[in-house]
C-alpha positions in Angstrom: 67.3 103.2 -121.0 64.7 104.3 -118.5 63.6 108.0 -118.7 64.1 108.2 -122.4 61.3 107.5 -124.9 61.9 104.4 -127.1 63.6 105.3 -130.3 65.2 108.5 -129.1 68.9 108.6 -129.5 70.9 108.5 -126.2 72.1 111.9 -124.9 75.8 112.7 -125.0 76.0 112.0 -121.3 74.2 108.7 -121.6 76.5 107.7 -124.4 79.6 108.7 -122.3 78.3 106.7 -119.3 77.9 103.7 -121.5 81.7 103.9 -122.2 82.6 103.9 -118.5 83.8 100.8 -116.8 80.8 98.9 -115.5 81.2 99.8 -111.8 81.2 103.5 -112.5 78.3 103.4 -114.9 76.3 101.2 -112.5 76.9 103.8 -109.8 75.9 106.9 -111.9 72.8 105.5 -113.6 70.8 104.7 -110.5 72.0 107.9 -108.7 70.7 110.0 -111.7 67.4 108.1 -111.4 67.1 109.0 -107.7 67.8 105.5 -106.3 68.7 105.7 -102.6 72.4 105.5 -101.7 72.0 102.4 -99.6 70.4 100.6 -102.5 73.2 101.6 -104.8 75.8 100.5 -102.3 74.1 97.1 -101.9 73.8 96.6 -105.6 77.5 97.4 -106.1 78.5 95.4 -102.9 80.4 98.4 -101.4 80.0 100.2 -98.1 77.7 103.2 -98.3 80.6 105.4 -97.0 82.6 104.6 -100.1 80.0 105.9 -102.5 81.2 109.6 -102.4 84.7 108.5 -103.6 83.2 106.2 -106.2 80.9 108.9 -107.5 83.8 111.4 -107.6 85.9 109.1 -109.6 83.1 108.2 -111.9 82.2 111.8 -112.5 85.9 112.7 -113.2 86.1 109.9 -115.8 82.8 110.9 -117.3 84.0 114.5 -117.5 87.0 113.4 -119.4 84.9 111.4 -121.9 82.5 114.4 -122.3 85.5 116.8 -122.9 86.8 114.4 -125.6 83.4 114.2 -127.3 
């Protein structure tokens, strides 16, 4: 994964993101990397206005996974 030296174990957050459904993981990873919202929306094939809801759901699901870790 980008931003992590090769050979280092994934962080707890990275590991939890990997367990999310693809759409949520593919929203959170580029956002964390600073990718512009318009680019994330285009990649996910959603309207940019829907990203706030998508991010909120993804973060809620991620929070549940992290609480269970």
